[in-house]
C-alpha positions in Angstrom: -58.9 47.3 -258.0 -56.4 45.3 -256.0 -53.7 46.6 -253.9 -51.0 45.4 -256.3 -52.8 47.2 -259.3 -53.1 50.4 -257.2 -49.2 50.3 -256.5 -48.6 49.7 -260.2 -50.6 52.6 -261.2 -48.9 54.8 -258.8 -45.4 53.8 -260.1 -46.5 54.3 -263.6 -48.2 57.6 -262.9 -45.1 58.8 -261.3 -42.8 57.8 -264.1 -45.2 59.4 -266.5 -45.0 62.7 -264.7 -41.1 62.5 -264.6 -40.9 61.9 -268.3 -43.0 65.1 -268.9 -40.1 67.1 -267.2 -41.8 67.7 -263.9 -39.6 68.3 -260.8 -38.7 65.0 -259.1 -40.3 66.1 -255.7 -43.5 67.5 -257.4 -44.1 64.2 -259.3 -43.5 61.9 -256.5 -45.4 64.2 -253.9 -48.4 64.6 -256.2 -48.9 60.9 -256.9 -48.4 60.1 -253.1 -50.8 62.8 -252.1 -53.5 61.8 -254.5 -53.2 58.2 -253.8 -53.5 58.9 -250.1 -56.5 61.0 -250.5 -58.3 58.4 -252.7 -57.5 55.5 -250.7 -58.1 56.9 -247.2 -59.9 60.2 -247.6 -59.3 63.2 -245.4 -57.1 61.0 -243.0 -54.6 60.5 -246.0 -53.4 64.1 -245.2 -51.8 62.6 -242.1 -49.3 60.8 -244.1 -47.7 64.0 -245.5 -47.8 65.6 -242.0 -46.2 62.6 -240.5 -43.5 62.5 -243.2 -42.8 66.2 -242.5 -42.5 65.6 -238.8 -40.3 62.6 -239.3 -38.0 64.7 -241.6 -37.7 67.5 -239.2 -36.8 65.3 -236.3 -34.0 63.3 -238.2 -31.0 64.8 -236.5 -28.3 63.5 -239.2 -30.1 65.6 -241.7 -28.3 68.7 -240.2 -25.2 67.3 -241.9 -26.5 68.0 -245.3 -26.2 71.7 -245.7 -22.9 71.7 -243.9 -21.3 69.3 -246.5 -22.9 71.2 -249.4 -21.5 74.4 -248.1 -18.1 73.0 -247.6 -17.9 71.8 -251.2 -19.0 75.1 -252.6 -16.8 77.2 -250.6 -13.9 75.2 -251.6 -14.8 75.6 -255.3 -15.6 79.3 -255.0 -12.4 80.1 -253.2 -10.3 78.3 -255.9 -8.5 76.0 -253.5 -8.9 73.2 -255.9 -6.7 75.3 -258.4 -3.8 75.0 -256.0 -4.3 71.1 -255.7 -4.3 70.6 -259.5 -1.1 72.7 -259.9 0.5 70.4 -257.3 -0.6 67.3 -259.4 0.6 68.9 -262.5 4.2 69.4 -261.2 4.5 66.0 -259.6 2.8 63.7 -261.9 3.5 65.5 -265.3 6.7 63.6 -266.2 4.7 60.3 -266.4 2.8 59.0 -269.4 -0.7 60.0 -268.7 0.5 61.6 -265.3 -1.9 64.6 -265.6 -4.9 62.4 -266.1 -3.8 60.3 -263.0 -3.3 63.6 -261.2 -6.8 64.7 -262.2 -8.2 61.4 -260.5 -6.3 62.2 -257.5 -7.7 65.6 -257.5 -11.2 64.3 -257.7 -10.6 62.0 -254.7 -9.5 64.8 -252.6 -12.4 66.9 -253.7 -14.9 64.1 -253.1 -13.3 63.7 -249.6 -14.5 67.3 -248.8 -17.6 67.6 -250.8 -20.0 64.6 -250.9 -21.5 65.7 -254.4 -20.4 64.8 -258.0 -21.5 68.1 -259.3 -18.6 70.1 -257.7 -16.0 67.6 -258.9 -17.4 67.8 -262.4 -17.4 71.7 -262.3 -13.8 71.7 -261.1 -12.4 69.0 -263.5 -14.2 70.7 -266.5 -13.1 74.2 -265.6 -9.5 73.6 -264.4 -8.3 70.2 -265.5 -9.9 69.8 -268.8 -8.5 72.9 -270.7 -5.0 72.1 -269.3 -5.1 68.5 -270.6 -6.4 69.6 -274.1 -3.7 72.2 -274.2 -1.0 69.6 -273.7 -2.2 67.2 -276.3 -4.0 64.7 -274.3 -6.7 62.7 -276.1 -9.9 64.6 -275.9 -12.1 61.4 -275.6 -9.9 59.8 -272.9 -9.7 63.0 -270.7 -13.5 63.6 -271.1 -14.0 60.0 -269.6 -11.5 60.7 -266.9 -13.2 63.7 -265.7 -16.7 62.2 -265.7 -15.5 59.0 -263.9 -13.4 60.9 -261.3 -16.3 63.3 -260.5 -18.6 60.3 -259.8 -16.4 59.3 -256.8 -18.1 62.2 -255.1 -21.2 60.1 -254.2 -19.2 57.2 -252.8 -16.2 58.6 -250.9 -17.3 60.1 -247.6 -18.8 62.4 -246.8 -21.4 61.3 -249.5 -24.6 63.2 -249.6 -26.2 60.4 -251.4 -25.2 57.9 -248.6 -26.8 60.5 -246.2 -30.1 60.3 -248.2 -29.8 56.5 -248.4 -29.4 56.4 -244.6 -32.5 58.4 -244.2 -34.7 56.3 -246.3 -33.3 53.0 -245.3 -33.0 54.0 -241.5 -29.4 53.1 -241.5 -26.6 54.8 -239.4 -25.0 57.3 -241.6 -21.5 56.9 -239.9 -21.4 53.3 -240.9 -22.3 54.1 -244.5 -19.7 56.4 -244.8 -17.0 54.1 -243.5 -18.4 51.4 -245.7 -17.6 53.8 -248.7 -14.1 54.2 -248.0 -12.4 51.2 -249.3 -14.6 50.7 -252.3 -14.2 54.3 -253.2 -10.4 54.1 -253.0 -10.5 50.8 -255.0 -12.6 52.4 -257.7 -10.1 55.4 -257.9 -7.1 52.8 -258.0 -8.9 50.9 -260.9 -9.2 54.3 -262.8 -5.5 55.0 -262.3 -4.4 51.6 -263.3 -6.5 51.9 -266.5 -5.1 55.3 -267.4 -1.5 53.9 -266.6 -1.7 51.0 -268.6 -3.4 52.5 -271.6 -1.2 55.5 -271.9 1.8 53.1 -271.6 0.4 51.2 -274.6 -0.6 54.2 -276.4 1.8 57.0 -275.4 0.1 59.6 -277.7 -3.1 59.5 -275.6 -1.2 61.1 -272.6 2.2 62.6 -273.4 4.5 63.6 -270.6 5.6 67.1 -269.9 8.5 68.4 -272.1 12.0 68.4 -270.8 11.8 72.3 -270.2 8.6 72.0 -268.2 10.0 69.1 -266.1 13.1 71.4 -265.2 11.5 72.8 -262.0 13.6 73.4 -259.0 12.9 71.0 -256.1 12.4 74.0 -253.8 9.4 74.8 -256.1 8.1 71.4 -256.0 8.2 71.0 -252.3 6.6 74.5 -252.0 3.6 73.2 -254.1 3.0 70.2 -251.9 1.8 72.7 -249.3 -1.3 73.2 -251.4 -2.4 69.7 -250.3 -2.0 70.6 -246.6 -5.2 72.6 -246.1 -7.4 69.9 -247.8 -5.7 67.2 -245.6 -6.4 69.3 -242.5 -10.0 69.9 -243.6 -10.5 66.2 -244.1 -8.7 65.2 -240.8 -10.7 67.7 -238.8 -13.9 66.4 -240.2 -13.5 62.6 -240.6 -10.5 62.2 -238.3 -12.2 63.6 -235.2 -15.3 61.6 -236.1 -13.4 58.4 -236.2 -11.6 59.0 -233.1 -14.8 59.6 -231.3 -14.1 63.3 -230.5 -17.1 64.6 -232.6 -20.5 63.3 -233.4 -21.5 63.0 -237.0 -23.3 66.5 -237.1 -20.6 68.0 -235.1 -17.9 66.7 -237.5 -19.8 68.3 -240.5 -20.0 71.6 -238.6 -16.2 71.4 -237.9 -15.6 70.7 -241.6 -17.5 73.7 -242.9 -15.9 75.9 -240.4 -12.4 74.5 -241.2 -13.0 75.1 -245.0 -14.2 78.6 -244.3 -10.9 79.3 -242.3 -9.0 77.9 -245.1 -10.4 80.2 -247.7 -9.6 83.1 -245.1 -6.1 82.0 -244.7 -5.8 81.9 -248.5 -7.1 85.5 -248.6 -10.0 84.6 -250.8 -12.9 84.8 -248.5 -14.8 87.8 -249.8 -18.4 88.9 -250.1 -18.8 87.7 -253.5 -17.6 84.1 -252.5 -19.8 84.0 -249.4 -22.9 85.1 -251.4 -22.4 82.6 -254.1 -21.6 79.8 -251.6 -24.7 80.5 -249.4 -27.0 80.9 -252.5 -25.8 77.4 -253.9 -26.0 75.7 -250.6 -29.5 77.0 -249.8 -30.7 76.0 -253.2 -29.4 72.5 -253.3 -30.2 71.8 -249.5 -33.9 72.8 -250.1 -34.2 70.7 -253.2 -32.9 67.6 -251.4 -35.2 68.3 -248.4 -38.2 68.5 -250.7 -37.4 65.3 -252.3 -36.8 63.4 -249.1 -40.2 64.8 -247.8 -42.0 63.5 -250.9 -40.1 60.2 -250.8 -41.2 59.6 -247.2 -44.8 60.3 -248.0 -44.6 58.0 -251.1 -43.0 55.3 -249.1 -45.7 55.5 -246.5 -48.4 54.8 -249.1 -46.6 51.9 -250.5 -46.2 50.4 -247.1 -49.8 50.9 -246.5 -50.6 49.0 -249.7 -48.3 46.1 -248.8 -46.4 46.6 -252.1 -43.4 45.5 -250.6 -44.6 42.0 -249.7 -46.2 41.8 -253.4 -42.8 42.4 -254.8 -41.1 39.8 -252.6 -43.7 37.3 -253.4 -43.4 37.9 -257.2 -39.8 37.4 -257.2 -39.2 34.6 -254.6 -42.7 32.8 -255.0 -43.8 33.1 -258.5 -40.4 33.4 -260.3 -38.3 31.3 -257.9 -35.3 33.5 -258.2 -32.5 33.0 -255.7 -31.5 36.0 -253.5 -28.4 36.8 -255.5 -30.4 36.7 -258.9 -32.9 39.2 -257.4 -30.1 41.3 -256.2 -28.5 41.4 -259.7 -31.9 42.2 -261.2 -32.2 45.2 -258.8 -28.9 46.7 -259.8 -29.5 46.2 -263.6 -32.7 48.1 -262.9 -31.0 50.9 -261.3 -28.7 51.2 -264.4 -31.6 51.2 -266.8 -33.3 54.0 -264.7 -30.1 55.8 -264.6 -30.4 56.4 -268.2 -33.4 58.8 -267.5 -33.1 59.8 -263.7 -30.5 61.1 -261.4 -29.4 59.2 -258.4 -31.8 60.9 -255.9 -34.7 60.2 -258.0 -33.8 56.6 -258.5 -33.5 56.2 -254.6 -36.8 57.7 -253.7 -38.6 55.9 -256.3 -37.4 52.3 -255.7 -35.9 52.5 -252.2 -39.4 51.9 -250.5 -39.6 48.6 -252.5 -36.0 47.4 -252.7 -34.6 48.2 -249.2 -37.2 46.1 -247.2 -36.8 43.3 -249.8 -33.0 43.3 -249.6 -33.3 43.0 -245.7 -35.9 40.2 -246.1 -33.4 38.2 -248.3 -30.7 38.3 -245.7 -28.3 40.8 -247.1 -26.7 43.6 -245.0 -28.2 46.9 -245.7 -24.9 48.9 -245.1 -23.3 46.8 -247.7 -26.3 47.3 -250.1 -26.0 51.0 -249.7 -22.5 50.9 -251.1 -23.6 48.7 -254.0 -26.6 51.1 -254.8 -24.1 54.0 -254.8 -21.7 52.3 -257.2 -24.5 51.4 -259.4 -25.5 55.2 -259.3 -21.9 56.1 -260.6 -22.4 53.7 -263.4 -26.0 55.0 -264.2 -24.6 58.6 -264.0 -22.6 57.8 -267.3 -25.0 55.6 -269.2 -26.4 57.0 -272.3 -28.8 58.2 -273.6 -29.5 60.5 -270.6 -26.9 59.9 -268.1 -26.7 62.9 -265.7 -22.9 63.4 -265.9 -23.2 63.2 -269.9 -25.1 66.3 -269.9 -23.2 68.1 -267.2 -20.0 67.5 -269.4 -21.8 68.7 -272.5 -22.7 71.8 -270.7 -19.2 72.6 -269.5 -16.9 71.1 -272.2 -15.4 73.3 -275.0 -16.9 73.3 -278.5 -14.2 70.8 -279.9 -15.7 68.0 -277.7 -18.9 66.8 -279.3 -21.7 64.8 -277.7 -20.4 61.6 -279.7 -17.1 62.1 -278.0 -18.6 62.3 -274.5 -20.6 59.1 -275.2 -17.6 57.2 -276.4 -15.3 58.5 -273.7 -17.3 56.6 -270.9 -17.3 53.2 -272.3 -14.1 51.9 -270.7 -14.7 53.6 -267.5 -18.2 52.1 -267.2 -16.5 48.7 -267.7 -14.1 49.5 -265.0 -17.0 50.6 -262.6 -18.9 47.2 -263.5 -15.7 45.4 -262.4 -15.5 47.4 -259.1 -19.2 46.6 -258.6 -18.5 43.0 -259.1 -15.6 43.0 -256.7 -17.7 44.7 -254.0 -20.6 42.3 -254.6 -18.2 39.1 -254.4 -16.3 40.5 -251.3 -18.7 42.1 -248.9 -16.1 42.7 -246.3 -14.4 45.2 -248.6 -17.2 47.5 -247.6 -18.1 46.1 -244.1 -14.8 45.5 -242.5 -14.1 49.2 -241.6 -17.4 50.0 -240.1 -17.4 46.7 -238.3 -13.9 47.3 -236.7 -14.7 50.9 -235.7 -18.0 50.2 -234.2 -16.6 47.1 -232.5 -19.0 44.6 -234.2 
């Protein structure tokens, strides 16, 4: 059997195991271990050992539990509740104002979390009931929360970009900075869409009543203090890192410590909050580490087979595609896989193939990391099995059906595709900030 055929059998075997419902790390690790043993005998065991050592020696991986902890303690201590009340008072008088405020809430949560799950949980439990109670269109607001929560994997500190940096061997600090402007642009496109649509169809997002708007200015300014703590947390983490005061790992530790102090200042740091936060942090961190370990082993076998060169030869030599056509095909394949897999699974399955090919085609791997993450946002909300669709189904009230959830994401997926196209057409949107900061 040729090496090309072995690589194809490995890929199909892994996809088959994933479709049976096996855990991602189990399916990937099993296929990698079996292929290594059958190809190289007892010496194949060294691949897994080498991958484990590489994982343990990768210093930036220490940021992973810190950011996961920070997001969960913000959620468990209900600091996000205060933020939404602030947006409710200040944005309520505008058509669609509460939906716009929800996007603002999601941006702030994303800047302190790095995962979309926390944003979805906060949006579905805090914002969604309030929006429905105020007669916002249920289909539109369901899409708002799903789209807003997806910003968590693009706006720094993105955990997905940390994983991409690990697999693609790219600096996490540069990847984070590259995600800033595309993330803000995506949030701005969401806000523009909501504002225009609610202006054209006022019934979709009615403003607050006159009685509800009659809030003393002293109360309004007092509510602004709800935004001070999140800004302090964000500055202590990202601001100190950008100024060169802290390293990447140090900034994650500072962010986690500041979030804990914020919960303490609010009087919400108790045994139950800490137990729940630590339990969820440990669970998610271990899951990610097992996935990375399996991915490194799988990638080592693929490298040994020369599968990357085979893919490059197929696209460039036999099919005669241009670099841009190959790049577009890659993004489409991510969207298709996102119908069945989450972002981490997609990354570890195809990164060993795509990342070296992207570099060989002459594209910047930092920029491609942002493209990958935006495509993951789209894939998160693509039927039939988009990750966010089922998270929303699990958290939404009974009056929102699965059909409503599917229909709600159509305009936001189109907006995301527009954002992806803009980022592809203007690479400096992602590259200017890291190039400026690192003096390139």
